[in-house]
C-alpha positions in Angstrom: 309.3 67.5 -14.7 312.7 68.8 -13.4 313.1 71.1 -16.4 309.6 72.6 -15.7 310.4 73.2 -12.1 313.6 75.1 -12.9 313.1 78.9 -12.9 313.7 80.6 -16.2 316.2 83.1 -14.9 319.4 84.6 -16.4 322.6 84.1 -14.5 322.8 87.7 -13.3 319.1 87.8 -12.0 318.1 86.2 -8.7 314.9 85.7 -6.9 315.2 85.7 -3.1 314.6 82.4 -1.4 313.4 80.6 -4.5 313.3 76.8 -4.2 313.5 75.3 -7.7 312.3 71.9 -6.4 309.1 73.2 -4.8 305.9 73.0 -6.9 304.9 76.5 -5.9 307.5 79.0 -5.1 306.9 80.7 -1.7 305.5 84.2 -2.0 308.4 86.6 -1.3 306.0 89.3 -0.3 303.9 87.3 2.2 305.3 89.4 5.2 304.5 92.8 3.8 302.0 94.8 5.9 299.7 95.7 3.0 296.8 96.7 5.2 299.0 99.1 7.3 300.6 100.6 4.2 297.3 101.3 2.5 296.1 103.3 5.5 299.4 105.0 6.0 299.3 106.2 2.4 295.7 107.4 2.9 296.7 109.5 6.0 299.8 110.9 4.3 297.8 112.0 1.2 294.9 113.4 3.3 297.3 115.4 5.5 299.3 116.7 2.4 296.4 118.2 0.4 293.3 120.1 1.4 292.7 122.2 -1.6 291.4 121.2 -5.0 293.8 121.3 -7.9 293.8 120.2 -11.5 296.4 117.8 -12.9 298.2 120.6 -14.6 298.4 122.5 -11.3 299.7 119.4 -9.4 302.4 119.0 -12.0 303.5 122.7 -11.7 306.9 123.3 -10.2 305.5 125.1 -7.0 303.1 122.3 -6.1 305.6 119.6 -7.0 308.2 121.1 -4.7 305.9 121.8 -1.8 303.5 118.8 -1.9 304.3 116.0 -4.4 308.0 115.6 -3.8 307.9 115.7 0.0 305.0 113.2 0.1 307.0 110.9 -2.3 310.1 111.1 -0.1 308.2 110.2 3.0 306.5 107.2 1.3 309.8 106.2 -0.4 311.1 105.2 3.1 308.7 102.2 2.9 310.6 100.9 -0.2 308.8 97.7 -0.9 307.2 96.4 -4.1 303.6 97.0 -2.8 304.0 100.8 -2.7 302.6 101.4 -6.2 299.7 99.0 -5.5 298.8 100.7 -2.2 298.8 104.2 -3.8 296.5 103.0 -6.7 294.2 101.3 -4.2 293.8 104.7 -2.4 293.2 106.4 -5.7 290.2 104.0 -6.3 288.9 104.8 -2.9 289.2 108.6 -3.4 287.4 108.3 -6.7 284.6 106.3 -5.1 284.2 108.9 -2.3 284.1 111.6 -5.0 281.1 109.9 -6.6 279.1 110.4 -3.4 280.3 114.0 -2.9 280.2 115.6 -6.3 280.4 119.2 -5.0 283.8 118.5 -3.4 286.5 118.1 -5.9 289.2 117.5 -3.2 288.8 113.8 -3.5 289.6 113.9 -7.3 292.7 115.9 -6.5 293.8 113.4 -3.9 293.2 110.6 -6.4 295.4 112.4 -9.0 298.0 112.9 -6.3 298.1 109.2 -5.6 298.7 108.5 -9.3 301.4 111.1 -9.5 303.2 109.7 -6.5 302.9 106.2 -7.9 304.4 107.4 -11.2 307.4 109.0 -9.4 307.9 105.8 -7.2 307.9 103.7 -10.3 310.4 106.1 -12.0 312.6 105.9 -8.9 312.7 102.2 -9.1 313.6 102.4 -12.8 316.3 105.0 -12.2 318.0 103.3 -9.3 318.0 99.8 -10.7 318.9 99.8 -14.5 319.5 96.7 -16.6 317.9 93.3 -16.4 317.7 93.4 -12.6 315.9 96.7 -12.8 313.3 95.3 -15.2 312.7 92.5 -12.7 312.1 95.0 -9.9 309.7 97.0 -12.0 307.8 93.9 -13.0 307.5 92.9 -9.3 306.1 96.4 -8.5 303.5 96.2 -11.4 302.3 92.5 -11.5 303.1 91.0 -8.2 300.0 89.9 -6.5 298.7 91.5 -3.3 295.6 91.5 -1.1 294.3 94.6 0.7 293.8 92.7 3.9 297.2 91.1 3.9 298.7 91.0 7.4 295.7 92.9 8.8 295.1 92.9 12.6 293.2 89.8 13.9 290.2 91.9 15.0 289.9 93.4 11.5 289.9 89.9 10.0 287.2 88.7 12.3 285.0 91.7 11.7 285.2 91.8 7.9 283.7 89.2 5.7 286.2 90.1 2.8 289.1 89.7 5.2 287.9 86.4 6.5 287.4 84.9 3.0 290.8 86.2 2.0 292.4 84.7 5.1 290.8 81.3 4.4 292.1 81.3 0.8 295.5 82.4 2.0 295.8 79.7 4.6 294.6 77.0 2.2 297.2 78.0 -0.3 294.9 79.5 -3.0 295.8 82.2 -5.4 292.4 83.9 -5.8 291.2 87.1 -4.4 294.5 88.9 -5.2 295.2 91.7 -7.5 298.1 93.5 -9.1 299.1 97.2 -9.4 298.5 96.9 -13.1 295.0 95.6 -12.6 294.1 98.4 -10.2 295.7 101.0 -12.6 293.4 99.7 -15.4 290.1 99.8 -13.3 291.1 103.3 -12.0 291.9 104.7 -15.5 295.4 105.6 -14.4 296.5 106.4 -18.0 299.2 108.8 -16.9 300.9 106.0 -15.0 300.4 103.4 -17.7 301.8 105.7 -20.3 305.0 106.3 -18.4 308.3 104.9 -19.8 308.9 102.7 -16.8 305.5 101.1 -17.0 305.7 100.7 -20.7 309.0 99.0 -20.3 307.3 96.3 -18.2 304.3 96.1 -20.6 306.6 95.5 -23.6 308.6 92.8 -21.7 305.3 91.0 -20.7 303.8 91.3 -24.1 306.6 89.7 -26.0 307.1 87.1 -23.2 310.5 88.2 -21.7 308.8 88.5 -18.3 307.1 85.3 -17.1 304.7 85.1 -14.2 301.5 83.3 -13.2 298.6 85.8 -12.7 295.9 85.5 -10.2 292.3 84.9 -11.3 288.9 85.6 -10.0 287.4 82.2 -10.9 289.1 79.2 -12.7 287.1 76.8 -14.8 289.9 74.3 -14.9 292.1 75.3 -12.0 295.7 73.9 -12.1 297.7 75.6 -9.4 300.1 72.8 -8.7 302.9 75.1 -9.9 303.0 78.9 -9.4 305.5 80.6 -11.7 307.4 83.4 -10.1 308.1 86.7 -11.8 311.3 85.9 -13.8 313.1 86.5 -17.0 312.4 84.0 -19.7 315.3 81.9 -20.9 314.5 80.0 -24.2 317.6 77.8 -24.0 316.6 76.5 -20.5 312.9 76.0 -21.3 311.5 72.8 -22.8 310.8 72.9 -26.5 307.1 72.1 -26.0 306.5 74.7 -23.3 302.8 75.0 -22.7 303.3 78.2 -20.7 304.2 80.1 -23.9 300.5 79.8 -25.0 299.8 82.4 -22.2 302.1 85.0 -23.7 300.0 88.1 -24.6 301.5 88.4 -28.1 300.9 84.7 -28.8 297.4 85.0 -27.3 296.6 88.0 -29.6 297.7 86.0 -32.6 295.6 83.0 -31.5 292.6 85.2 -30.8 292.7 86.7 -34.3 293.1 83.2 -35.9 290.3 81.8 -33.9 288.0 84.7 -34.8 288.9 84.3 -38.5 287.9 80.6 -38.3 284.6 81.6 -36.6 283.9 84.2 -39.2 284.6 81.7 -42.0 282.2 79.2 -40.5 279.6 81.9 -40.0 279.8 83.0 -43.7 279.5 79.4 -44.8 276.4 78.8 -42.6 274.6 81.9 -43.9 275.5 81.1 -47.5 274.3 77.5 -47.4 271.5 78.1 -44.8 268.6 75.7 -44.9 265.5 76.2 -42.8 264.3 72.6 -43.1 267.4 70.7 -42.2 270.5 71.0 -40.0 273.5 71.3 -42.5 277.0 70.1 -41.9 278.2 73.7 -42.1 275.9 74.7 -39.3 277.0 71.7 -37.3 280.6 72.6 -37.3 279.7 76.2 -36.7 277.7 75.4 -33.6 280.5 73.3 -32.2 283.3 75.9 -32.9 281.1 78.9 -31.8 280.3 77.1 -28.5 284.0 76.7 -27.8 284.7 80.3 -28.8 281.9 81.6 -26.6 283.2 79.5 -23.7 286.7 81.1 -24.1 285.0 84.5 -23.9 283.1 83.4 -20.8 286.4 82.2 -19.2 288.0 85.6 -19.9 285.2 87.3 -18.0 285.7 84.9 -15.0 289.5 85.3 -15.2 289.8 89.0 -14.3 286.2 90.1 -13.8 283.6 92.0 -15.8 285.1 95.4 -15.2 288.5 94.5 -16.6 286.9 92.6 -19.5 284.9 95.6 -20.6 288.0 97.7 -20.9 288.9 95.8 -24.0 288.4 97.6 -27.3 286.1 94.9 -28.8 284.5 93.4 -25.7 281.1 94.9 -26.4 281.1 93.3 -29.9 281.9 89.9 -28.4 279.2 90.2 -25.7 276.6 91.1 -28.3 277.5 88.1 -30.5 277.6 85.8 -27.5 274.0 86.8 -26.6 272.8 86.4 -30.2 274.4 83.0 -30.6 272.9 81.8 -27.3 269.4 82.8 -28.5 270.0 81.2 -31.9 271.3 78.0 -30.4 268.4 77.6 -28.0 265.8 78.2 -30.8 267.7 75.9 -33.2 267.9 73.0 -30.7 264.2 73.5 -29.9 263.3 73.2 -33.7 265.4 70.1 -34.0 263.8 68.5 -30.9 260.1 69.4 -31.8 260.3 69.6 -35.6 258.7 73.1 -35.5 260.5 74.6 -38.5 258.4 77.7 -39.0 258.2 78.5 -35.2 261.9 78.0 -34.2 264.3 77.3 -37.1 263.4 80.4 -39.2 263.6 82.9 -36.3 266.9 81.2 -35.2 268.6 81.8 -38.6 267.1 85.2 -38.9 268.6 86.2 -35.5 272.0 84.7 -36.6 271.9 86.8 -39.8 271.7 89.9 -37.6 275.2 89.1 -36.2 276.9 90.2 -39.4 277.1 93.9 -38.3 278.9 92.7 -35.2 281.3 90.2 -36.5 282.6 92.0 -39.6 283.7 95.2 -37.8 285.3 93.2 -35.0 288.1 92.1 -37.3 288.9 95.8 -38.0 289.1 96.4 -34.2 291.6 93.5 -33.9 293.9 94.5 -36.8 293.7 98.3 -36.0 293.5 98.2 -32.2 295.9 101.2 -31.9 294.1 103.5 -34.3 292.8 106.6 -32.6 289.5 106.5 -34.6 288.6 103.0 -33.3 289.8 103.9 -29.8 287.5 106.9 -29.7 284.7 105.0 -31.5 284.4 102.7 -28.5 284.1 105.5 -26.0 281.7 107.4 -28.2 279.5 104.3 -28.7 279.3 104.0 -24.9 278.2 107.6 -24.5 275.8 107.3 -27.5 274.1 104.2 -25.9 273.7 105.9 -22.5 272.2 109.0 -24.0 269.9 107.0 -26.3 268.6 104.9 -23.4 268.0 108.0 -21.4 266.1 109.6 -24.3 263.9 106.6 -24.8 263.1 106.6 -21.1 262.2 110.3 -21.1 260.2 110.1 -24.4 258.2 107.1 -23.2 255.8 109.5 -21.6 254.8 110.9 -25.0 254.2 107.4 -26.4 251.9 106.6 -23.5 250.0 109.8 -23.7 249.3 109.5 -27.5 248.5 105.8 -27.1 245.9 106.6 -24.4 244.5 109.5 -26.5 244.2 107.3 -29.7 242.1 104.7 -27.9 241.6 101.7 -30.2 242.3 103.6 -33.4 246.1 103.0 -33.4 248.3 100.6 -31.5 251.5 101.6 -29.6 253.8 100.0 -32.2 252.4 102.2 -35.1 252.6 105.3 -33.0 256.1 104.5 -31.9 257.1 104.0 -35.6 255.7 107.5 -36.4 257.6 109.0 -33.5 260.8 107.4 -34.6 260.3 108.7 -38.1 259.7 112.2 -36.7 262.7 111.9 -34.4 265.1 111.3 -37.3 263.3 113.6 -39.7 262.3 110.8 -42.2 258.6 111.3 -42.4 255.9 113.6 -41.0 253.0 111.2 -40.9 253.0 111.3 -37.1 252.4 115.1 -37.1 249.6 114.8 -39.7 247.8 112.0 -37.9 248.2 113.6 -34.4 244.9 115.4 -34.8 243.2 112.0 -34.9 244.4 111.5 -31.3 243.0 114.9 -30.1 242.5 118.1 -31.9 244.5 120.2 -29.5 246.6 117.9 -27.2 247.7 115.5 -30.0 249.5 118.1 -32.2 251.0 119.7 -29.1 252.5 116.5 -27.9 253.8 115.5 -31.3 255.3 118.9 -32.1 256.8 119.2 -28.7 258.4 115.7 -29.1 259.7 116.8 -32.6 261.3 119.9 -31.1 262.9 118.0 -28.2 264.1 115.1 -30.3 265.3 116.8 -33.4 266.7 120.0 -31.8 267.6 119.4 -28.1 268.6 115.7 -28.2 270.6 115.8 -31.5 272.3 118.9 -30.4 273.3 117.5 -27.1 274.4 114.2 -28.8 276.6 115.9 -31.4 278.2 118.2 -28.7 278.9 115.3 -26.4 280.4 113.1 -29.1 282.6 115.9 -30.4 283.8 116.7 -26.9 284.6 113.0 -26.3 286.5 112.7 -29.5 288.5 115.9 -28.9 289.5 114.7 -25.4 290.7 111.4 -26.7 292.5 112.8 -29.7 294.3 115.4 -27.5 295.6 112.5 -25.3 296.1 109.9 -28.0 299.3 108.5 -26.7 297.9 107.8 -23.2 294.7 106.2 -24.7 296.7 104.0 -27.0 299.1 102.8 -24.3 296.2 102.2 -22.0 294.5 99.9 -24.5 297.8 98.2 -25.1 298.1 97.6 -21.3 294.6 96.2 -21.2 295.5 93.8 -24.0 298.7 92.8 -22.3 297.0 92.3 -18.9 294.2 90.1 -20.4 296.7 88.1 -22.5 298.4 86.6 -19.5 296.1 83.7 -18.3 296.2 81.3 -15.4 293.2 79.2 -16.2 294.2 76.0 -17.9 291.2 76.1 -20.2 292.9 78.8 -22.4 295.6 76.3 -23.4 292.9 74.2 -25.1 292.0 75.9 -28.5 288.3 75.9 -29.4 286.5 73.5 -29.7 288.9 71.3 -27.6 288.1 73.4 -24.6 284.6 71.8 -24.6 286.2 68.4 -24.4 288.5 69.6 -21.6 285.6 70.6 -19.5 283.9 67.2 -19.7 287.2 65.3 -19.2 289.4 67.4 -17.0 286.9 68.6 -14.4 285.7 65.1 -13.4 289.3 63.9 -13.5 290.4 66.6 -11.0 288.0 65.2 -8.5 289.6 61.7 -8.8 293.3 62.1 -8.9 295.8 64.1 -6.9 296.8 67.7 -7.9 300.3 66.4 -8.9 298.9 63.8 -11.3 296.3 66.1 -12.6 299.0 68.6 -13.4 300.9 65.8 -15.3 297.8 64.7 -17.3 296.9 68.3 -18.0 300.4 69.2 -19.3 300.6 66.1 -21.4 297.2 66.8 -23.0 298.0 70.4 -23.7 301.4 69.5 -25.3 299.8 66.7 -27.4 297.0 68.9 -28.7 299.2 71.9 -29.3 302.5 70.2 -30.4 302.9 71.9 -33.8 302.0 75.2 -32.5 304.4 74.9 -29.5 307.2 73.8 -31.8 306.6 76.8 -34.1 306.6 79.2 -31.1 309.8 77.6 -29.8 311.5 78.1 -33.1 310.3 81.7 -33.4 311.3 82.7 -29.9 314.7 81.1 -30.0 315.3 83.4 -33.0 313.7 86.6 -31.6 314.5 86.2 -27.9 317.8 84.4 -28.3 320.3 86.3 -30.3 323.6 85.1 -31.8 325.6 86.9 -29.1 323.6 85.3 -26.3 324.1 81.9 -27.9 327.8 82.3 -28.1 328.2 83.7 -24.6 326.1 81.0 -22.9 327.9 78.2 -24.5 331.3 79.7 -24.5 331.8 79.6 -28.2 331.5 75.8 -28.2 329.3 73.9 -30.6 326.4 72.7 -28.5 324.2 69.8 -29.5 320.6 69.3 -28.4 317.1 69.9 -29.6 317.1 73.6 -28.5 320.3 74.5 -30.3 319.1 72.5 -33.4 315.9 74.6 -33.4 317.9 77.8 -32.9 320.1 77.0 -35.9 317.0 76.0 -38.0 315.3 79.3 -37.1 318.2 81.3 -38.5 317.0 80.3 -42.0 313.7 82.0 -41.3 315.2 85.4 -40.6 314.0 87.8 -43.4 315.2 90.9 -41.7 318.4 91.0 -43.9 316.2 91.8 -46.9 315.2 95.1 -45.2 317.1 98.1 -46.6 317.5 99.8 -43.2 317.3 96.7 -41.0 320.9 97.1 -39.9 320.1 100.4 -38.2 317.8 98.6 -35.8 319.8 95.4 -35.5 322.9 97.2 -34.3 321.2 97.9 -30.9 320.3 94.2 -30.4 323.9 93.5 -29.3 325.5 94.8 -26.2 329.0 96.3 -26.7 331.8 94.0 -25.6 334.2 94.8 -22.9 336.8 96.0 -25.4 334.4 98.7 -26.7 333.5 99.7 -23.1 337.2 100.1 -22.3 337.7 102.3 -25.3 334.8 104.5 -24.2 336.2 104.8 -20.7 339.7 105.8 -22.1 337.9 108.5 -24.1 336.3 109.9 -21.0 332.7 108.7 -21.8 330.7 108.0 -18.6 328.6 105.0 -18.7 324.9 105.4 -17.7 325.5 102.7 -15.1 328.5 104.4 -13.6 329.7 102.8 -10.4 328.6 99.3 -11.4 331.4 97.3 -13.0 330.3 95.8 -16.3 330.4 92.0 -17.0 331.8 90.4 -20.1 328.5 90.7 -22.0 328.0 94.3 -21.2 325.3 93.7 -18.5 326.0 95.6 -15.3 326.8 93.5 -12.2 325.2 93.9 -8.9 327.4 95.5 -6.3 328.4 93.0 -3.7 328.7 93.6 0.0 331.3 92.1 2.4 329.5 88.8 2.7 329.4 88.3 -1.0 325.6 88.9 -1.4 324.3 91.5 -3.9 323.1 94.8 -2.4 320.3 95.2 -5.1 317.9 92.4 -4.6 314.3 91.8 -3.5 314.6 90.3 -0.1 312.2 87.8 1.5 310.1 90.5 3.0 309.8 92.4 -0.2 312.0 95.3 0.8 313.8 97.0 -2.1 317.3 98.3 -1.4 318.3 100.2 -4.5 321.4 102.3 -4.7 321.8 106.0 -4.8 319.2 107.7 -6.9 320.1 109.6 -10.1 319.4 113.3 -10.0 317.1 115.0 -12.4 320.1 116.7 -14.1 322.9 114.6 -15.3 326.3 115.2 -13.7 328.6 117.4 -15.8 331.7 115.2 -15.7 335.0 117.0 -16.1 333.6 120.5 -15.4 335.9 121.1 -12.4 339.0 120.0 -14.2 338.1 122.3 -17.1 337.7 125.3 -14.7 341.0 124.6 -13.1 342.8 124.3 -16.4 341.3 127.6 -17.5 342.2 129.2 -14.2 345.9 128.2 -14.6 346.1 129.0 -18.2 344.8 132.6 -18.0 346.6 133.6 -14.9 345.4 132.7 -11.4 346.8 136.0 -9.8 344.9 138.3 -12.0 341.6 136.5 -11.4 342.2 136.4 -7.6 342.7 140.2 -7.6 339.6 140.8 -9.5 337.6 138.7 -7.1 339.0 140.5 -4.1 338.1 143.9 -5.7 334.6 142.7 -6.3 334.2 141.6 -2.6 335.5 145.0 -1.4 333.0 146.9 -3.6 330.2 144.7 -2.3 331.2 145.5 1.3 331.2 149.3 0.6 327.8 149.1 -1.0 326.5 147.1 2.0 327.8 149.7 4.5 326.3 152.6 2.5 322.9 150.9 2.5 323.1 150.4 6.3 323.9 154.2 6.8 321.0 155.2 4.5 318.6 153.0 6.5 319.8 154.5 9.8 319.3 158.1 8.5 315.8 157.2 7.3 314.9 155.8 10.7 316.2 159.0 12.4 314.2 161.3 10.0 311.0 159.3 10.7 311.5 159.6 14.5 312.0 163.4 14.2 308.9 163.8 12.1 306.8 161.9 14.6 308.1 164.1 17.5 307.2 167.3 15.6 303.7 166.0 14.9 303.2 165.2 18.6 304.4 168.6 19.8 302.0 170.3 17.3 299.0 168.4 18.7 299.9 169.2 22.3 
């Protein structure tokens, strides 16, 4: 267990006050006054802006210089990792207030201002802390867990039910009821912030697994919080080969989800091909077991981060529809097996299951083409279409009731509804012809009015709305795609132990692990849980270790960490074995990308310095591997670090325009080369001419004032 307790950090990255022997690392941000910071941000934003502006106007130079930048400078004095989180929490609140006051767009403007300031704060963190340490600071700002009532006054905690429940969880050592800046950005649709380069740097690192952390969850089915992983940089050479935490990496989770769905789809096709209404086939038996585990995994995903975050996924509505259809099928099928009622339960069950094909087949396309703008827009357009369709059915239900009452016992409501549906889509005019049977005058009027409203008004509104939705998404395609990628990354990092059990083993885990947790201690439950996960996923974990030691552990890192010596061990053996799997050498232009995988050595940096090339990390002496070191103070401690109270102390910020190195020397050389005396004389003549022009303008203004005074005197004498 010692290797699991050791934090996966690089030598040049530190986490303040991290105890490697403790099961759960103490929260470095426990002392931050989140409650006070949230209300300070709200007062600052409210006092800074009282007029409605659009996003383009807020990003204009005038508003940026007069409103956005001064507000950002005032809030930057806080300088802690929770600043982005507090700004986004205020954005959510302003958007909520805007929904109750639709005629006042000032709340929308303030919400946009919060997102703009959060973007600038995140960019400031990125600019002032480059390198690996800067990536760690950005990760803390985006995925560190905070609670809105953290360090709130005692009277607030006593008065609020949310604050009391959070305080109870906090004192009992729990990790629920907390959220991250990334989660708040997703639920508030902060696509401008998510698409920023600084945020995408964090998203890419989390997606491939270079950043490791334990997320908070809303509800855990199999909670195992004996260890809480801090936000660190992953080191494959220090991690165990069978590392169960690598199953929670978003890229790995995405591949596992696609594989699991392909298995589910295969079982589904076999069941429908060999379906038998009279007996329960073996294909149907295996399908029911695997589909139950798959639906359980989806249900755990909803509990992990909540329904609002789950629905932001591109294919969540397809998974939800299939889960409902499978539940109805399973209940009916089990009822038919228990009662022997084949005609009453078995046949409808398989008929309902056959209707799941339009849901399952397109879902694979959503997985494989998740960043296609057509599929991204299709999800939003389907949402708008369903809303407008439900609204239309609600409004047109009055026509159905009227014609049903007029027809009496001649026609039932189902037949009349079928005629109305045909008229709606322009398929058949039987409803208009038979409307005279309802009533000679009122029947045709109702049916023709319905045809006008359905065919003309509704379809015109529907086409216009869907066209507008697609044009908006297509015009902002980059932000939409990065937003969906952030949702996939956020949902890929799991804390519930049930996700480490692949379907259908997660069903067994519920019936075994949950009762076991009530019997043994948390420490021994963690040991048993880790052993079970490693045993069930041993081949998969071995393959992941071999792959990551090739992709995340380059030749240069291997030589530098071991000093050029031949190291023995399972990790090094797997690394050497994985080198045979590298097919990038067969790529024609693979070397153009691989050249950037290696940091330049010190000799190359010295040659660049001799040539007068300024490093982007100027002022920070490089190490032997090209990574910038942290500046040390007099007591030997680094000045750039995240302290215990979460205060960030980055160095001097880079300006918007790069420094023009050597410009002063060039001017001096030109000055001496072309004669300094001549240039000095010309400058003196220019100053003398400017002085004469200024004196002449002063005399002209005085004469103008005297003439005006004389004119006023003459006018006054004429009146007298």
